[in-house]
N, C-alpha and C positions, 0 to 999 in steps of 0.2 A: 697584043700581047699578054701573056699568061701571068694570071696573079702572082706564081711562084717566081716568075722572072723578075716582075715589079716588085716583090717584097724582098729578092736578093739583093737587087739594087737599090733599095730604100735602106737597106741594113748597111749596106756596102758604104753609102752615102753618110750614113749616120757613124759610122765605126764601130759597127756590132757585128759579133759573129754571127752568123745564120742558127745554127745548131741551139745555141744557150742564150742569146740576146746580152751578153757581156761585153762591155766595151775591150776592145782591143789593145794591150800596153803600145804606149806611146813607143818608136821603133828608134828614135834619136834622143840620146843622153850627152850632155847635162839638159834637164829641161825646165821652165818655169812653170809654178802652179801659184795664180793669184786671187786674193780675196780682196773683193770690195764689198763695203757696209755703206749705207746710206742711212744717216742719223737724224732723226727729228725729236728736238728736248732730250738730246743725248741718248736714244734708243733706238734700236734696229727697226727700221721701216722697211727696209728691202736689203738684198744681199746678192752676190752671184762670185762663183768659185770657177776659174777657166783652168783648162792645162795647155796654154798658148802663151800664159804671160801679160794678157790682154787685163787692163782694169779699167774702171769708169774713174775718169777725172773731176767729174760733177756733175750735178742732178740731171744736165742735159744728155748724160750718155745711156741713162737707165731708160729701160721701157717698163713703164707702172701697171701692174697689174690692176690696182683699185685704183680710182681718182683719188687724187689729192688736191687740196683746195689751194687753187695758184698762189694765193698769198703765202702758203706753207712753204711753197718752194725756195724761196731766198732764205728761209732757215734751216734748209737742207743742208748738212756737213757729208761730204762722201770721204772716207778712208780706205786706205787699201794695204794689203802687205802680201809679199811676194817670197816663196820657197823655192830655192833651189832643188833640183831631184835629178838621181844618178842612175835610177832604175827603179823598175816597175813597182817595187815593194815601198821605195821609199816616194813615189807619186800617189799610191796607194794612203801612204801616211800620213801623207800632206792635205791630200781630201779628206778622209775619216779623223782624222785626230789634229794637228796642228791646226789646220781652219778654224776646228769646231772649238778649239783651247782658245784661240784669238778672238773671234766672234763672243764667247761667253764672259769675254769683258765689260759687255753692256746687256742692258736687259731688251726686252722685244717690245716694241711701240705697240700701243691699243691698234692703231692704223697698219699694222705692220701687212704687207702685201708680198707674196714671192711662195715657192716654190713648199709643197707642204712635208718633203723632209728637213724643213727647218722646224718642224715640230719638237723633235727631241732636244733642242735647245730650248724652246720655250718649257718643255718638262724640267728641264735641268736647271733653268730662271725661278722656276718655282720652288722647286726642292732647294734648291741651294739658299732660297730667302728663308725659307722654314729653319734651316740651319744657322741662321744667323741673329 
């Protein structure tokens, strides 16, 4: 199979347009955007945002990027919030603004593991603590 065909199939599976690699909008609305956070010592140690309304119900649902001591698992509290969106604009707003606003109610744990896009929230935490 040619590389172009493989890449086209991969992009299709990932929901990406082959030209600009941007995620295609959901085709059915209303839809749900869910945010899950794992808290340890009341600080975010991991998170997930989904476009299909699924969320973590407890720490066993989480794929951990970094090893966390098994003794700490019993202390992990999982919270989630779901937003109903009716179009692409609301979907993007839920991901880019509403989810981050909700997550900013907590500081980031020293043992944080997760996607690098969360760095913005870490910076926000550092900046907001200076103002207090």
